[in-house]
TIKOL-117663 format. One record per residue (C-alpha): residue number from 1; residue in one letter; x, y, z. Coordinates in Angstrom, 3 decimals. Layout:
    i  aa         x         y         z
  NUM   A         X         Y         Z
...
***
This chain:
    i  aa         x         y         z
    1   M   111.833    83.737    58.795
    2   N   113.753    81.667    61.315
    3   T   116.999    83.560    61.908
    4   E   118.354    81.039    64.399
    5   H   120.444    79.338    61.795
    6   F   123.806    77.866    62.470
    7   G   125.758    79.217    59.529
    8   R   128.579    77.352    57.811
    9   H   131.478    76.208    59.942
   10   R   133.892    74.560    57.537
   11   R   137.066    74.295    59.566
   12   K   138.907    71.122    58.585
   13   I   139.651    68.839    61.530
   14   M   141.518    65.550    61.477
   15   P   139.302    62.692    62.694
   16   A   139.428    62.292    66.502
   17   V   141.984    65.110    66.851
   18   L   140.263    67.499    69.203
   19   P   140.807    71.250    69.146
   20   A   142.568    72.840    72.086
   21   H   140.247    74.249    74.713
   22   P   140.357    78.069    74.589
   23   G   140.289    78.350    78.376
   24   E   137.579    78.852    80.948
   25   L   137.720    82.638    80.542
   26   A   137.007    82.518    76.811
   27   D   133.939    84.444    75.683
   28   F   130.678    82.814    74.605
   29   D   131.373    82.905    70.850
   30   T   134.836    81.404    71.273
   31   L   133.471    78.593    73.441
   32   S   130.707    78.023    70.885
   33   A   133.244    77.670    68.068
   34   Y   135.311    75.279    70.178
   35   A   132.265    73.137    71.047
   36   F   131.262    73.020    67.392
   37   D   134.727    71.960    66.235
   38   K   134.984    69.316    68.951
   39   A   131.559    67.867    68.132
   40   T   132.371    67.895    64.422
   41   A   135.605    65.957    64.988
   42   L   133.677    63.344    66.980
   43   N   130.808    62.890    64.512
   44   R   130.332    59.186    63.686
   45   H   130.641    59.982    59.967
   46   V   134.060    61.524    60.626
   47   L   135.312    58.808    62.979
   48   G   134.601    56.010    60.514
   49   Y   133.688    52.382    61.076
   50   G   136.331    51.003    63.410
   51   A   138.777    48.129    63.471
   52   L   136.315    45.214    63.243
   53   A   134.537    46.376    60.094
   54   E   137.685    47.714    58.456
   55   S   139.594    44.477    59.052
   56   E   136.766    42.389    57.596
   57   W   136.521    44.639    54.555
   58   A   140.286    44.487    54.050
   59   A   140.200    40.687    54.256
   60   R   137.632    40.673    51.455
   61   G   139.580    43.224    49.416
   62   L   136.704    45.723    49.509
   63   A   137.827    49.229    48.577
   64   A   136.491    52.261    50.429
   65   P   133.921    54.438    48.643
   66   D   134.673    58.090    47.957
   67   L   131.994    59.767    50.053
   68   D   132.456    63.180    48.443
   69   T   131.781    61.573    45.068
   70   I   128.624    59.930    46.431
   71   R   127.367    63.198    47.921
   72   T   127.935    65.114    44.697
   73   Y   126.332    62.401    42.575
   74   R   123.223    62.203    44.753
   75   L   122.591    65.943    44.585
   76   Q   122.987    65.778    40.820
   77   R   120.437    62.965    40.660
   78   I   117.903    64.977    42.689
   79   R   118.388    68.040    40.534
   80   Q   118.078    66.031    37.332
   81   Q   114.674    64.830    38.492
   82   L   113.627    68.342    39.526
   83   A   114.585    69.626    36.081
   84   R   112.740    66.758    34.381
   85   C   109.551    67.691    36.236
   86   D   110.038    71.487    35.871
   87   L   110.294    71.938    39.639
   88   S   112.316    74.659    41.313
   89   A   113.002    72.876    44.606
   90   A   112.357    69.863    46.783
   91   I   111.397    69.846    50.448
   92   L   112.474    66.504    51.895
   93   C   111.073    65.263    55.216
   94   D   111.569    61.502    54.966
   95   P   114.745    60.678    56.949
   96   L   116.037    58.480    54.113
   97   N   115.608    61.253    51.581
   98   V   117.301    63.686    53.965
   99   R   120.145    61.172    54.239
  100   Y   120.357    60.873    50.451
  101   A   120.493    64.648    49.966
  102   T   122.818    65.538    52.840
  103   D   124.595    62.366    54.034
  104   T   123.580    63.262    57.589
  105   T   121.860    61.175    60.238
  106   N   120.178    62.066    63.501
  107   M   117.810    59.796    65.421
  108   Q   116.658    58.219    62.155
  109   V   113.876    56.050    63.537
  110   W   112.625    58.759    65.911
  111   S   112.700    61.308    63.098
  112   A   110.561    59.035    60.935
  113   H   107.568    59.823    63.170
  114   N   108.651    63.218    64.541
  115   A   109.278    65.433    61.515
  116   V   111.790    67.876    62.958
  117   R   114.494    67.214    60.337
  118   Y   113.944    68.316    56.753
  119   T   115.990    69.658    53.872
  120   F   115.420    72.240    51.143
  121   V   117.169    71.445    47.849
  122   A   116.983    74.124    45.138
  123   L   117.299    73.206    41.488
  124   E   119.627    76.177    41.092
  125   G   120.568    77.335    44.542
  126   P   121.481    76.139    48.015
  127   V   120.965    73.044    50.095
  128   V   119.524    74.185    53.422
  129   A   119.323    71.551    56.154
  130   F   116.934    71.950    59.087
  131   D   117.886    69.896    62.109
  132   F   116.976    69.209    65.705
  133   H   117.870    71.487    68.602
  134   N   121.659    72.052    68.945
  135   C   122.572    69.556    66.224
  136   E   124.438    71.852    63.831
  137   H   127.600    69.759    64.060
  138   L   125.937    66.726    62.479
  139   G   126.157    68.145    58.963
  140   A   129.512    69.894    59.155
  141   H   131.322    67.007    57.436
  142   N   129.458    67.677    54.171
  143   P   130.543    70.864    52.359
  144   L   127.596    70.575    49.966
  145   I   125.240    71.682    52.748
  146   D   125.189    75.444    52.318
  147   E   123.411    76.275    55.547
  148   T   121.974    74.542    58.600
  149   R   119.052    75.960    60.567
  150   H   116.920    74.915    63.509
  151   G   113.938    72.928    62.323
  152   V   110.454    74.096    63.259
  153   P   108.768    71.212    65.121
  154   W   105.051    71.422    64.413
  155   F   104.038    67.839    65.210
  156   Y   101.654    67.676    68.150
  157   F   104.093    66.147    70.642
  158   E   106.254    69.291    70.532
  159   A   103.752    71.931    69.401
  160   G   100.610    70.802    71.225
  161   P    97.706    73.173    70.544
  162   H   100.074    75.494    68.649
  163   S   100.599    72.972    65.859
  164   A    98.703    75.007    63.231
  165   E   100.586    78.238    63.880
  166   R   103.927    76.379    63.970
  167   A   103.053    74.776    60.637
  168   Q   102.509    78.265    59.260
  169   K   105.912    79.363    60.561
  170   W   107.460    76.264    58.955
  171   A   105.816    77.053    55.634
  172   D   106.674    80.777    55.763
  173   E   110.379    80.024    56.044
  174   L   110.356    77.474    53.236
  175   A   108.284    79.733    50.986
  176   D   110.885    82.471    51.537
  177   L   113.553    80.078    50.275
  178   V   111.493    79.277    47.174
  179   R   111.048    83.001    46.470
  180   L   114.758    83.628    46.913
  181   H   116.047    80.673    44.915
  182   G   113.217    79.434    42.719
  183   G   113.772    81.840    39.823
  184   G   110.062    82.641    39.728
  185   N   109.048    78.993    39.429
  186   N   106.571    78.170    42.216
  187   R   106.364    74.462    41.369
  188   I   107.999    72.430    44.150
  189   A   108.164    68.804    45.297
  190   I   107.563    67.539    48.810
  191   D   107.881    63.913    49.814
  192   K   105.977    63.470    53.104
  193   C   103.962    66.108    54.902
  194   R   100.719    66.424    56.867
  195   R    97.859    68.266    55.231
  196   E    98.310    71.374    57.424
  197   G   101.784    71.886    56.009
  198   I   100.656    71.330    52.430
  199   A    97.848    73.861    52.891
  200   A   100.208    76.420    54.435
  201   L   102.645    76.082    51.524
  202   A    99.831    76.303    48.980
  203   A    98.622    79.510    50.648
  204   H   101.918    81.072    49.532
  205   G   101.003    80.306    45.918
  206   L   103.238    77.255    45.701
  207   S   102.188    74.361    43.488
  208   I   102.938    71.093    45.291
  209   H   104.037    67.989    43.381
  210   D   104.967    64.426    44.302
  211   G   108.360    64.399    45.973
  212   E   108.270    60.634    46.428
  213   E   108.411    60.196    42.649
  214   V   111.339    62.638    42.436
  215   M   113.306    60.865    45.137
  216   E   112.508    57.257    44.253
  217   L   113.614    57.843    40.666
  218   A   116.692    59.801    41.784
  219   R   117.750    56.967    44.096
  220   T   117.174    54.222    41.519
  221   I   120.551    54.371    39.726
  222   K   123.610    53.943    41.922
  223   C   127.048    55.346    41.066
  224   P   130.112    53.063    41.345
  225   D   131.058    54.472    44.747
  226   E   127.584    53.762    46.091
  227   I   128.087    50.165    44.978
  228   L   131.411    50.099    46.858
  229   A   129.547    51.266    49.971
  230   M   126.868    48.632    49.414
  231   R   129.469    45.864    49.018
  232   R   130.928    46.810    52.387
  233   S   127.514    46.971    54.024
  234   I   126.592    43.539    52.661
  235   A   129.909    42.124    53.894
  236   S   129.144    43.385    57.392
  237   C   125.613    42.020    57.239
  238   E   126.854    38.610    56.146
  239   A   129.479    38.587    58.911
  240   A   126.661    39.140    61.426
  241   M   124.641    36.384    59.722
  242   G   127.609    34.071    60.198
  243   E   127.587    34.854    63.909
  244   M   123.891    34.012    64.009
  245   E   124.317    30.692    62.235
  246   A   127.264    29.709    64.428
  247   A   125.198    30.417    67.555
  248   L   122.010    28.665    66.401
  249   R   121.202    25.893    68.908
  250   P   118.071    24.061    70.020
  251   G   116.764    25.675    73.182
  252   M   117.445    29.301    72.286
  253   T   114.532    31.592    71.540
  254   E   113.891    33.359    68.277
  255   W   114.663    36.598    70.089
  256   D   118.006    35.208    71.268
  257   L   118.977    34.475    67.678
  258   W   117.528    37.657    66.179
  259   S   119.381    39.850    68.688
  260   L   122.704    38.647    67.262
  261   L   121.955    40.230    63.887
  262   H   121.214    43.539    65.586
  263   A   124.364    43.316    67.699
  264   G   126.545    42.363    64.749
  265   N   125.167    45.245    62.701
  266   I   125.749    47.835    65.425
  267   R   129.264    46.539    66.200
  268   R   130.200    47.169    62.574
  269   G   128.729    50.666    62.395
  270   G   125.341    49.732    60.968
  271   E   122.234    51.709    61.782
  272   W   119.009    49.733    62.269
  273   I   116.875    46.845    61.034
  274   E   113.639    47.730    59.267
  275   T   111.578    44.694    60.255
  276   H   111.433    41.868    62.808
  277   L   111.113    38.927    60.417
  278   L   112.531    35.757    61.918
  279   A   110.457    32.652    62.529
  280   S   111.058    29.001    63.341
  281   G   109.279    25.693    62.881
  282   P   105.502    26.035    62.430
  283   R   105.770    29.842    62.607
  284   T   107.493    29.834    59.193
  285   N   104.172    29.064    57.453
  286   P   102.525    31.358    56.600
  287   W   105.268    33.965    56.328
  288   F   105.347    37.355    58.096
  289   Q   105.593    36.264    61.699
  290   E   107.764    38.593    63.778
  291   A   110.463    37.107    66.015
  292   S   109.079    35.837    69.310
  293   A   109.808    34.094    72.587
  294   R   109.262    30.708    70.924
  295   V   112.005    28.206    71.777
  296   I   113.670    26.859    68.628
  297   E   113.687    23.077    68.505
  298   A   116.047    20.586    66.878
  299   G   114.911    19.920    63.326
  300   D   113.104    23.251    62.959
  301   L   113.519    25.386    59.895
  302   V   114.594    28.900    60.904
  303   A   113.861    31.574    58.297
  304   F   114.645    35.285    58.394
  305   D   114.857    38.430    56.281
  306   T   117.664    40.809    57.233
  307   D   116.051    44.115    56.059
  308   L   119.184    45.640    57.550
  309   V   120.408    49.212    57.170
  310   G   124.120    48.801    57.630
  311   P   127.293    50.872    57.250
  312   Y   126.999    53.909    54.981
  313   G   123.230    53.680    55.422
  314   M   123.080    50.997    52.722
  315   C   120.336    48.402    52.961
  316   C   121.156    44.688    52.875
  317   D   118.000    42.761    52.080
  318   I   118.971    39.090    52.186
  319   S   116.904    36.108    53.327
  320   R   118.084    32.697    54.399
  321   T   116.555    29.566    55.906
  322   W   118.593    27.206    58.101
  323   L   118.027    23.845    59.735
  324   C   118.460    23.908    63.501
  325   G   120.505    21.165    65.137
  326   D   122.749    18.416    63.810
  327   G   120.081    16.233    62.286
  328   V   119.012    15.414    58.761
  329   P   116.245    17.445    57.111
  330   T   112.983    15.801    56.221
  331   N   112.075    15.152    52.623
  332   E   109.474    17.921    52.828
  333   Q   112.041    20.420    54.147
  334   R   114.440    19.562    51.322
  335   S   111.650    19.826    48.760
  336   L   110.585    23.258    50.013
  337   Y   114.156    24.509    50.057
  338   Q   115.092    23.214    46.629
  339   M   111.911    24.690    45.138
  340   A   112.870    28.100    46.556
  341   V   116.448    27.847    45.266
  342   E   115.217    26.860    41.811
  343   Q   112.800    29.796    41.700
  344   I   115.473    32.261    42.867
  345   E   118.058    31.035    40.364
  346   A   115.624    30.964    37.436
  347   N   114.472    34.506    38.152
  348   I   118.001    35.808    38.657
  349   S   118.832    34.531    35.176
  350   M   116.209    36.912    33.738
  351   L   117.955    40.039    34.986
  352   A   119.369    42.261    32.246
  353   P   119.269    45.935    31.291
  354   G   116.284    46.685    29.094
  355   R   114.104    43.976    30.645
  356   S   110.652    45.369    31.394
  357   F   108.916    44.980    34.750
  358   H   105.949    43.417    32.943
  359   E   108.232    40.833    31.370
  360   L   109.877    40.088    34.719
  361   S   106.475    39.551    36.308
  362   H   104.851    37.485    33.593
  363   N   107.841    35.373    32.538
  364   A   109.244    34.667    36.004
  365   A   109.389    31.202    37.497
  366   S   106.289    30.841    39.651
  367   L   105.055    28.242    42.150
  368   P   102.684    25.261    42.020
  369   D    99.026    26.093    42.567
  370   D    98.948    24.779    46.135
  371   Y   101.759    27.203    47.066
  372   L   100.494    30.353    45.333
  373   A    98.109    31.337    48.112
  374   N   101.189    31.877    50.332
  375   R   103.243    33.658    47.653
  376   Y   105.428    36.572    48.641
  377   S   104.161    40.070    47.833
  378   V   106.756    40.627    45.077
  379   L   109.095    38.651    42.851
  380   F   111.636    41.484    42.481
  381   H   112.177    44.875    44.096
  382   G   114.751    47.635    44.138
  383   V   117.024    48.375    47.079
  384   G   119.379    51.174    48.114
  385   L   118.986    53.075    51.379
  386   C   115.976    50.814    51.962
  387   D   113.584    48.801    49.818
  388   E   113.038    51.086    46.830
  389   Y   111.439    51.394    43.400
  390   P   110.583    49.222    41.564
  391   A   108.290    46.551    42.997
  392   V   107.431    43.718    40.605
  393   P   104.568    41.460    41.743
  394   Y   103.396    38.032    40.641
  395   P   101.222    38.031    37.480
  396   A    98.119    37.390    39.614
  397   D    98.740    40.714    41.367
  398   W    99.755    42.742    38.298
  399   D    96.378    44.340    37.594
  400   S    95.919    45.438    41.198
  401   G    99.476    46.478    41.997
  402   G   101.815    46.259    39.020
  403   Y   103.328    49.015    36.874
  404   D   105.730    48.913    33.999
  405   G   109.244    50.243    33.637
  406   M   112.649    48.935    32.685
  407   L   115.791    47.646    34.361
  408   E   118.798    49.917    33.853
  409   P   122.502    49.557    34.608
  410   G   123.240    50.788    38.111
  411   M   119.998    49.536    39.611
  412   V   120.256    47.134    42.527
  413   V   117.420    44.618    42.845
  414   C   116.446    41.826    45.197
  415   V   115.007    38.553    43.955
  416   E   112.523    37.007    46.388
  417   S   111.129    33.563    47.066
  418   Y   108.862    32.261    49.780
  419   V   107.777    28.652    49.433
  420   G   105.199    27.226    51.803
  421   R   102.265    25.010    50.932
  422   H    98.821    26.468    51.672
  423   G    97.927    25.002    55.076
  424   G   101.397    23.471    55.382
  425   H   103.621    23.063    58.433
  426   E   106.785    25.005    57.470
  427   G   108.053    27.338    54.762
  428   V   111.323    28.571    53.263
  429   K   112.326    32.198    52.684
  430   L   115.280    33.071    50.394
  431   E   116.377    36.357    48.854
  432   E   119.408    37.573    46.922
  433   Q   120.690    41.104    46.189
  434   L   122.096    41.873    42.729
  435   L   123.503    44.722    40.662
  436   I   122.222    45.323    37.130
  437   T   125.277    45.792    34.896
  438   E   125.722    46.913    31.298
  439   T   125.571    43.288    30.132
  440   G   123.506    41.469    32.727
  441   Y   123.840    41.215    36.482
  442   E   126.308    40.681    39.314
  443   R   125.364    38.929    42.521
  444   L   126.254    41.147    45.496
  445   S   125.062    38.834    48.270
  446   S   127.193    35.754    48.741
  447   Y   126.083    34.036    51.948
  448   P   125.933    30.301    51.168
  449   F   122.730    28.311    50.999
  450   D   122.212    25.547    53.553
  451   E   124.065    22.445    52.290
  452   R   121.902    19.986    54.230
  453   L   118.677    21.449    52.883
  454   L   120.146    21.355    49.387
  455   G   120.789    17.632    49.885
  456   R   124.556    18.055    49.525
  457   A   125.554    17.207    53.092
  458   V   124.430    14.711    55.705
***
């Protein structure tokens, strides 16, 4: 068992108020405690989001979420799913699932392909976080983490030819936790893991079950404070979108414009952007071109999908299409845009608790035949820390990729539309983010549609 764990330092420190240095002659343990307390006080999750974001949220009247309430609720959701599946514990390796369970972050994109951070969540027992070298301070703000230990890096970059034996060490330590806290139940969930790790866990007599199902279903229903966090994240995303639209000029490149969304997100305490989806002019049809060095021209349509992980780690998945320059849109551009708006609005009107995914798919507003070849991959999808369960495809894709289920209050869903004629010149991408309520829905995204493309302005 890995005994190099960090323990539980729970000293309360006011944000940005640093502890007094104990002096150069202090012993090693005293200096270690000082360094831990200083790093804890300076953790980004303790410092907060800064004057820009806070002033914008205040101007919108957006209340702050209670983060302790969110953390408690999320652990309850995980444990409810473990109990439903008769599982004694979950081992979480996906950085978003680690975030959900612990409200900690550390090199999120890097950790997505270097699995050094993982978390053990017992159904009836502790939360044990495993983190990168010398990163114990990153979880000290969350009292629901019972213990933090050094992770065992067994991916090839760090372990090289010792990967198999490191995987065994990783599994030995986790199996010890299951024996200690599993109550004799050897059924566990794991979300993402290479086959060597699965085999090493199974060699301990553990029965491995689908942790993605556990976590996707746990994350599906948001508590009111999570919605408060999402409202703030969307507000920051839309403020950055406003900076993009204000800067849009003929002669700038797609990269010039796209960089402003990244900058605006980071300035407001956001985290990263999942994709690179911004295109202009002929690159808007078909969809799924990544932003490029192409120079945007007057009269071009410019379409993008934010896919943005903002403040509080909440995803803002909003799409808009703008007209570049001061000119008048063509009849085709207006037709494309209005078709997308009509599809979005018709499909939003379907949202209600109790509505089945099959009904959403098969009764949704679709597209004319000469547009269906370019249809988007889904009509509706869930969203939370990222794009999440469920995904509801077009009827033509139901047999190959659809599954049934039901909308419930507390879900957040995105409604998608891409409209571009097969073999056409340009296309329009729109997307809205909405909360499912007890009686229907509430639109969370509020960035206005383009008035010129709607035909309301000249």
